[in-house]
Structures are given as C-alpha cells and as structure tokens.
N, C-alpha and C positions, 0 to 999 in steps of 0.2 A: 558239567561237573562244577561243584561249588568250590570256590577258593577258601581253604580253611582259615587263612589269615584274615580274609575279609569277614568271614562268618564270626570269628573270634572278636574282631574289632566291633562288629555290629552288636554282638552280645554284651561286650564291655560297655558300649554306649547306652544300651537299653538298661543295664544294671545301674550305671551311673545316673541316668535320668530318674530311675526309681528311687535311688538313694537320696539324691538332692531334693526330689519332690517330697519325700518323707521327712527330710530335715526341715523343709519349708513348712510342712504341716505341723511338725512338732514345735517349731518356733512360734507359729500362730497359736497353737493350743496352749503352749506354756504361757504366752501373754494373756490369753483369755482365761484359762483356769487358774493360773497363778495369781492374776490380779483379783479374781473372785475370792481366792483364799485369804487375801490380806486387805480386801476393800473396806472392811469394818474399821481398819486402822487408818483409812484414808490414803492407802498406798497403792501403787501400781507395781508391776514387775520391774520396770525401769528404776523406780524409787527404791525398791527392794534391793536391786543390784548396787545402787549407790550406797545405801546404808550398810550392806554387806561388805563392800569394799572398804568403807571407812571404819568398820568395826574390827578389822584385822589388827593384830598387835603392831605390825609395822606401820600402820596408818594412824596410830594414836595421836600423833602431833598434827594430823591433817594431811591432805594431799593437794598438790598443785592441780589446777584445772587440767593442765597438759598431761600430767601423770595419771590422773583419774580417767581422762578420756582414752589414753593409751591402754590402761589396765582394762577398762570396760570395752575397748575397741569400738568406740563411737566417735563421732566428730565433735570437736569443741563447740560448734554451733548448737548441735542437739543437746549436748550436756549443759550448756549455758542456760537454755530455757528450762531444762529439768531442774537444775540447781536453784534457779530463781523461784520456781514454784515450791521447791522444798524449803527454801528460806522463808517464803511467805507463810508456810505451814509450821514453821518453827523446828523443822527436823535437822537442818544444817545451817551453818553460818559461813560466809565467805568474806575474806578481807585480803588486803594487799599482803603479800608475803614479806615479812620483815627482812629476809635475806635478799629478795629480788622484788623490788616494788612493781615491776612490770607483770609479775605473776600473781594470781589470786590463789589463796590457800583455802581449801574447803575442809571444814571440821564438822563432826556430828555434835549437835547441841545436847544438853542433858535431857531435854524433852525427846529429842530424836533417839537417844540411847535408851530411854525408858520405853518408847514405842517399839524400838527394835528388839530389845532383850526381853521385855515383859509380855508384850502383846503379839508382835509379829513372829518371832522365832518359834514359839509353840505351834502356831498355825502353819508355818513353813515346814516344820518337822512332820506334822500330820500330812501335809500336801506331798512331801517327798515319799512318805510311807505308802500313801495311796497310789502315787504315780509309778512307784517302783515295785508295786505288788507283784509277786511271782518272779522277781529278779533275785537271783542269789548274789552273794557278795562277789563271787567270781564273774557273774554277768555284768555287774556294775564296773568292776575293774577292767574287764575287756572292753566294755562300751567306752569308758573313759579313755583307755589307751588309743582306740581307733579315732575317737573324736579329737584328741590332742594331736594325733598324727595328721588328720585332715586339716586341723587348724594351722599347724605348722606349714603345711603345703600352701594353704590359702594366704598365709602371711608372706610367703616367698612370692606369690603372684602379685601381691600388693607392693612388693619391693622392700619388704622389711626383713631381708636376709640377715641384717646385722642385729636384729632384735633377739631378745632372749627367747628360748623355746617357750611355747605356751605352758603356763603353770596351772596347777589346780588351785582354785580360789579357797 
C-alpha cells in the first residue's frame, strides 16, 4: 500500500521542480528575447532594468548603488560593472553622494532618458504585448500575485525577513 503522505510529498516535489525549471527557462528567454527587443538602442535586459529603476518618480534624484542593487536584487559587484558600462555609453552618471561620500549615487543622464523614453519604451511595450499575448488582465494580476508571493518567500530564505515585501516596479 502506498503512503498517501509520501505520494503527496513526491507530487509536490515534482510540481516544484517543474515550476522552478519553467522560471529558469522564462528568465533565460526574457534575457534573450528582451535584449533582442532593445538591442538597436545598445541595451541589454540588465541595462533596461537599471534605466527602468532610475526612471521611477521616486528615483528622480538618483539612487545609491546599494539601494539600486537591493531594488534590482543583484550584487553590488555585478551592478558596479553594469553601471560602468552604462556610464561609458552615456546612459547614466555616478558620483559620490553629497550626503554620504562613501556612497555612489547613480543618475540617468539626459541621453539615457532620451534613449529610455523615446526609443526603448515603445519597443518594450511591444515586447510586453507580444510576450503576454492571450493573457487577460486577470491572468496578469494572478501571475504577479504568485510571483510576488514566491519572491517574498525567497527573500526570507536569503535572510531578508526585515525587508519590505516585494513591490511592483
């Protein structure tokens, strides 16, 4: 006779494996197809994320490297190289924070804002429309709900219990 608890645990593990594998595939496809969508602007999905974070109204004065790394959930080391390349391309500028000289403040340049608003955003909107084809608004809301729930659980695993719940960008 099969133990129903063991069978349920095995099913849950199989479903979890499928879910996380699909998330892995989606992340890889987002990087591949998202970068293709904005490559004519000289951007990658990582640069798209940085410009998107800096374009928010609450980031108009710039963001510290630490705050930007936490917002994007990347390491400061990875962000540092990315910001350096974006500075080289004229999309962002970083300088010592006037309030805390140990911290670097990253701001979008006028060139970066033009690239973001005039060139990249229309292509990103088209990308979203294509990637979310056949999704109802309800489907999107439900997907977002479950991804935020998963993200909150992952943040607890990382030891970020004291952090704010995951927010919608």
